C-alpha positions as CSV (number, residue, x, y, z in Angstrom):
1,M,88.4,84.0,121.1
2,E,89.2,81.3,118.4
3,K,89.2,82.9,114.7
4,T,87.0,82.4,112.3
5,K,88.3,81.9,108.9
6,E,86.0,84.2,107.5
7,L,87.1,87.0,110.5
8,Q,91.1,86.4,109.6
9,Q,90.6,86.9,106.1
10,V,88.6,90.2,106.9
11,E,91.5,91.4,109.1
12,D,93.9,90.4,106.8
13,Q,92.5,92.9,104.3
14,F,93.6,96.3,106.8
15,E,97.1,96.3,106.6
16,M,98.6,100.0,107.9
17,F,98.8,102.6,104.5
18,Q,102.7,104.3,105.0
19,I,104.4,105.9,103.1
20,L,107.2,108.1,105.5
21,D,108.8,105.0,107.8
22,E,110.3,106.6,111.6
23,K,113.3,107.5,110.5
24,G,111.8,109.6,107.9
25,K,112.7,107.4,105.1
26,V,110.2,106.8,101.8
27,V,109.4,103.5,102.0
28,N,106.7,103.6,99.7
29,K,107.4,105.5,96.1
30,D,104.5,104.5,94.4
31,A,102.5,106.1,96.9
32,M,104.4,109.7,97.2
33,P,101.6,112.4,96.4
34,D,102.4,115.2,93.8
35,L,103.4,118.0,96.0
36,S,106.1,120.7,95.2
37,D,108.9,121.3,97.6
38,E,106.7,124.3,98.7
39,Q,103.8,122.0,99.4
40,L,106.1,119.9,102.0
41,K,107.7,122.5,103.6
42,E,103.9,124.6,104.1
43,M,102.9,121.4,105.5
44,M,106.0,121.5,108.5
45,T,105.1,124.7,109.2
46,R,102.1,124.5,110.1
47,M,102.6,120.9,112.1
48,V,105.2,123.2,113.8
49,Y,102.9,126.1,114.1
50,T,100.5,123.8,116.0
51,R,103.0,122.3,118.2
52,I,103.6,125.6,119.5
53,W,100.6,126.7,119.8
54,D,99.1,123.5,121.9
55,Q,102.5,124.6,124.6
56,R,100.8,127.8,125.2
57,A,98.2,127.1,125.1
58,I,98.3,124.4,127.7
59,S,99.9,127.1,130.1
60,L,97.5,129.7,129.2
61,N,94.7,126.9,130.1
62,R,97.0,126.9,133.5
63,Q,97.2,130.7,134.5
64,G,93.3,130.2,134.3
65,R,93.3,132.2,130.9
66,L,91.2,129.9,128.2
67,G,89.3,127.2,129.6
68,F,88.8,123.9,128.2
69,Y,91.4,122.5,126.3
70,A,92.5,118.9,124.1
71,P,96.2,119.0,123.6
72,V,97.5,117.9,120.4
73,A,100.6,117.6,120.4
74,G,101.3,114.3,118.6
75,Q,98.6,114.3,116.5
76,E,99.5,117.0,114.3
77,A,100.2,114.6,111.0
78,S,96.9,112.7,111.2
79,M,95.2,116.5,111.8
80,I,97.3,118.9,109.5
81,G,97.6,116.4,106.5
82,S,94.3,115.7,106.7
83,Q,92.8,119.5,106.2
84,Y,95.9,119.8,103.5
85,A,93.9,117.8,101.2
86,L,91.0,119.2,101.5
87,D,89.0,121.9,99.0
88,K,88.0,125.7,101.3
89,K,84.3,124.6,99.9
90,D,84.5,121.0,101.7
91,W,82.9,121.0,105.2
92,I,84.4,120.1,107.9
93,L,82.9,118.9,111.2
94,P,85.0,118.2,114.0
95,G,85.2,117.1,117.6
96,Y,86.9,118.9,120.4
97,R,90.4,118.0,120.1
98,D,90.1,119.2,116.7
99,I,90.8,122.8,116.5
100,P,93.8,123.3,113.9
101,Q,91.9,121.5,111.4
102,I,89.2,124.4,111.6
103,Y,91.8,126.9,112.6
104,Y,93.7,126.2,109.0
105,H,90.3,125.9,107.4
106,G,89.4,129.2,108.0
107,L,88.6,129.7,111.6
108,P,90.6,133.0,113.1
109,L,92.5,131.5,116.5
110,H,91.1,134.4,118.6
111,Q,87.7,132.3,118.2
112,A,88.8,129.0,118.7
113,F,90.2,130.7,122.0
114,L,87.1,132.1,123.1
115,W,85.4,129.0,122.1
116,S,87.6,127.4,125.0
117,R,85.4,129.9,126.9
118,G,82.6,129.2,126.3
119,H,81.4,132.7,124.9
120,F,79.5,132.6,121.7
121,Q,81.7,134.6,119.3
122,G,83.4,131.8,119.5
123,G,81.1,129.9,117.7
124,Q,79.5,132.6,115.2
125,M,81.8,131.1,112.3
126,P,82.9,134.3,109.5
127,E,81.2,134.3,106.1
128,G,82.1,131.2,104.2
129,V,84.2,129.7,106.3
130,R,82.8,126.0,106.2
131,V,83.1,124.2,109.1
132,M,81.2,123.7,112.5
133,M,81.2,124.2,116.2
134,P,83.5,121.9,117.8
135,Q,81.6,118.5,119.2
136,I,81.1,118.0,123.2
137,I,78.9,114.9,122.1
138,I,81.4,112.3,121.6
139,G,79.9,111.0,118.4
140,A,77.3,112.7,117.1
141,Q,79.0,114.9,114.7
142,I,79.4,111.5,112.8
143,T,74.9,111.4,111.8
144,Q,75.4,115.2,111.0
145,T,78.3,114.6,108.4
146,A,75.5,112.4,106.5
147,G,73.7,115.0,106.9
148,V,75.3,117.7,105.4
149,A,76.6,115.3,103.2
150,M,73.5,114.5,102.1
151,G,73.1,117.7,101.7
152,L,76.1,118.5,99.2
153,Q,74.7,115.5,97.2
154,K,71.2,117.1,97.1
155,D,72.8,120.3,95.3
156,G,74.8,118.9,93.2
157,E,78.1,120.4,95.0
158,K,81.4,118.8,94.1
159,Q,82.3,118.8,97.9
160,I,83.0,116.7,100.7
161,A,82.0,116.5,103.9
162,I,84.4,115.5,106.7
163,T,83.9,114.3,110.9
164,Y,86.8,113.5,113.2
165,T,86.2,111.7,116.0
166,G,89.3,109.9,118.4
167,D,88.2,105.4,118.7
168,G,86.5,106.3,122.1
169,G,84.1,107.5,118.9
170,A,83.9,104.6,117.6
171,S,82.8,102.9,120.2
172,Q,79.5,105.2,120.1
173,G,76.4,104.1,118.4
174,D,76.3,107.1,116.5
175,F,79.5,106.2,114.7
176,Y,77.9,103.0,113.0
177,E,74.8,104.8,112.5
178,G,76.1,107.9,110.4
179,M,78.8,105.0,108.4
180,N,75.5,103.2,107.6
181,F,72.9,106.1,106.6
182,A,76.0,107.2,104.5
183,G,76.7,103.9,102.8
184,A,73.3,103.0,101.8
185,Y,72.6,106.4,100.0
186,N,76.0,106.9,98.6
187,L,77.1,109.8,100.1
188,P,80.5,111.9,99.4
189,A,81.1,111.9,103.3
190,V,84.7,110.6,104.8
191,F,84.7,109.8,108.8
192,V,88.0,110.1,110.2
193,V,89.2,108.2,113.5
194,Q,92.3,109.7,115.4
195,N,93.6,106.3,116.7
196,N,95.0,107.5,120.4
197,R,94.8,104.6,121.1
198,F,92.4,106.0,124.5
199,A,89.3,106.4,124.8
200,I,90.1,109.0,128.0
201,S,91.8,106.4,130.1
202,V,90.6,103.3,128.2
203,P,92.6,101.3,126.0
204,V,92.0,100.8,122.2
205,E,92.1,97.1,122.8
206,K,89.6,96.7,125.9
207,Q,86.8,98.6,124.0
208,S,86.4,96.3,120.8
209,A,87.4,92.9,120.0
210,A,87.9,94.2,116.0
211,K,91.8,93.9,115.5
212,T,91.4,97.5,113.6
213,I,88.8,100.4,113.4
214,A,89.0,100.2,109.4
215,Q,88.1,96.2,109.4
216,K,84.7,98.3,110.7
217,A,84.3,100.0,107.3
218,V,83.0,96.6,106.0
219,A,79.3,96.0,108.3
220,A,78.6,99.8,106.1
221,G,79.2,98.3,102.8
222,I,81.9,101.3,102.7
223,H,85.9,101.5,101.9
224,G,87.7,101.4,105.0
225,Q,91.8,101.6,105.3
226,Q,94.1,101.6,108.3
227,V,96.6,104.5,107.9
228,D,100.6,105.5,110.0
229,G,98.9,108.8,111.6
230,M,102.2,110.0,112.7
231,D,103.6,110.0,109.0
232,I,101.3,113.2,107.5
233,L,102.7,112.3,103.7
234,A,100.6,108.9,103.5
235,V,97.7,110.5,105.8
236,Y,97.9,113.9,102.9
237,A,97.9,110.6,100.2
238,A,94.4,108.4,101.9
239,T,92.2,111.1,102.6
240,K,92.8,112.8,99.1
241,D,92.1,109.5,97.8
242,A,88.9,109.7,100.5
243,R,87.8,112.8,98.9
244,D,88.2,111.8,94.9
245,R,86.5,109.0,95.7
246,G,83.6,111.1,97.7
247,I,83.2,113.5,94.2
248,E,83.5,111.2,91.7
249,G,80.7,109.1,93.5
250,N,82.0,106.5,95.0
251,G,81.0,106.7,98.5
252,P,82.3,107.2,101.9
253,T,85.6,106.0,103.6
254,L,86.2,105.5,106.7
255,L,90.2,106.2,107.8
256,E,92.0,105.2,110.4
257,L,94.9,107.1,111.7
258,L,97.4,105.4,113.7
259,T,98.8,107.7,116.4
260,Y,99.0,109.5,119.7
261,R,98.7,112.0,122.2
262,Y,101.4,113.2,124.6
263,G,99.3,114.5,127.1
264,P,96.5,114.4,128.8
265,H,93.3,113.7,127.3
266,T,92.4,117.4,128.2
267,M,93.1,120.3,130.7
268,A,90.3,119.1,133.5
269,G,92.1,117.0,135.5
270,D,93.1,114.1,133.4
271,D,96.5,112.5,134.8
272,P,98.3,110.1,131.9
273,T,100.6,108.3,134.2
274,R,97.7,106.3,135.5
275,Y,96.4,104.3,132.8
276,R,99.5,104.9,130.3
277,T,103.4,103.3,130.9
278,S,106.5,105.6,130.7
279,D,107.6,102.4,127.9
280,E,104.8,102.9,125.3
281,D,105.0,107.2,126.1
282,D,108.7,106.4,124.6
283,E,107.6,104.2,121.5
284,W,105.4,106.7,120.3
285,E,108.3,109.6,120.6
286,K,110.4,107.7,118.4
287,K,107.3,107.9,116.1
288,D,107.3,111.9,116.0
289,P,105.6,113.1,113.7
290,L,107.8,116.2,113.2
291,V,111.1,114.9,113.8
292,R,109.6,111.9,111.1
293,F,108.9,114.6,108.5
294,R,112.4,117.4,109.3
295,K,114.6,114.3,108.9
296,F,112.8,113.8,105.4
297,L,112.7,117.6,104.3
298,E,116.1,117.7,105.5
299,S,117.2,115.4,103.1
300,K,115.9,116.7,100.4
301,K,117.3,120.8,101.5
302,I,114.5,122.6,101.7
303,W,114.5,122.8,105.3
304,S,116.8,124.0,108.2
305,E,116.9,125.6,111.4
306,E,117.3,128.1,111.4
307,E,113.5,128.3,109.2
308,E,111.5,126.5,112.0
309,D,113.3,128.4,114.6
310,K,111.3,132.1,112.7
311,I,108.1,129.8,112.5
312,V,108.5,128.6,116.7
313,E,108.8,132.6,116.9
314,Q,105.9,133.3,114.6
315,A,103.6,131.0,116.3
316,K,104.4,132.7,120.0
317,E,103.6,136.2,118.8
318,D,100.3,134.8,116.4
319,V,99.1,133.1,120.0
320,K,99.6,136.3,122.2
321,A,98.0,139.0,119.5
322,A,95.0,135.9,119.4
323,I,95.1,136.1,123.3
324,K,94.8,139.8,123.7
325,E,92.0,140.4,120.8
326,A,90.1,137.3,122.7
327,D,90.5,139.1,126.4
328,S,88.8,142.6,124.4
329,A,85.7,140.8,123.9
330,P,82.7,141.8,125.1
331,K,81.9,139.6,128.7
332,Q,79.4,138.1,128.2
333,K,75.6,138.7,128.7
334,V,72.1,136.6,129.3
335,T,70.4,138.9,127.1
336,D,72.9,137.8,124.0
337,L,72.4,135.0,124.8
338,I,68.2,135.2,124.4
339,D,68.8,137.5,121.3
340,I,70.8,135.0,119.1
341,T,69.1,132.0,120.1
342,Y,65.8,133.3,118.9
343,S,66.1,135.1,115.7
344,D,61.8,136.0,115.2
345,A,59.6,136.9,117.2
346,Q,60.4,135.7,121.4
347,P,57.7,134.1,123.7
348,E,56.6,136.1,126.1
349,S,57.5,134.2,128.4
350,L,61.1,135.2,127.7
351,K,60.6,138.6,126.8
352,E,59.6,138.7,131.0
353,Q,62.7,137.0,131.5
354,R,65.0,139.3,129.4
355,E,63.7,142.6,130.6
356,Q,64.5,140.9,134.0
357,F,68.0,140.0,133.5
358,E,68.0,143.2,131.5
359,K,67.1,145.4,134.7
360,K,70.2,143.0,137.0
361,E,72.9,143.6,133.5
362,S,72.7,147.1,133.6
363,K,73.2,148.0,138.0
């Protein structure tokens, strides 16, 4: 397809924003966020912790002890960096891969495991934890985010609603509808697309003729930016700017974070070797977010192998304790689901059904 001059001009505006290169060197000093050494170390701690948690979760899934699971290795910078830029009173509307963000926003780890098992207690968010249940329907959380952001705006809260989806989600109708609504009402919303290059098995180049996902913000009349999603500092800085823009009344933002998932789409039978090459995997592993940030911290002499080893062991112990706590949850019953679905009086027909199930469950 021959591009018009106007289209080329639009695409040229969306260059990838980066602060650290693949070798951990600062290439954009002016954009360096104002973070203390302790904050930098905390971001690295969370990425290491998440990588180990992910490894253990995959193992638990293979043992039949976890249930549904979408691996996150490779996407730690996009997840941790964006959540770290938030305030605890901001709302997160996650997709099903975005468990690390809601964990660091306040969801206990054992409840994350219960959610993976389909247990209703996994979706009962603790009081004051502003996260929605992970959305299974691709893109549905995007229109919901516009609604939550409108509520924040009407209540006069200086907070934002942030949502996450993958490149596949950006091909859904809800993606355009949610952004358009948020733009029309100038809402404090941030739409994050973690572009890991494949919507399950469909490469991003076959999903859209657009050179970037970020440029799709133009149609909605909102700010858009493409970011190196393997660079946690760039992700943090871009998300912080987007948050500031929202709470200052300057509207929503679309962030396209260029990242890569090392594992399968989910543990439910996906085989990435059928649609990805080993050369492509090798290319992205050279951009690994943990390796890159580790080099940066070591150059500042604020990180050591000994510190990292302690985090690895802590993560293993925490996962072990969390899965044990999840195992102790009461067995889910049909009567439980009926009781928590209806807060008011139950329909007469349902009361009869409940009585029948109660008799079965008491045997």
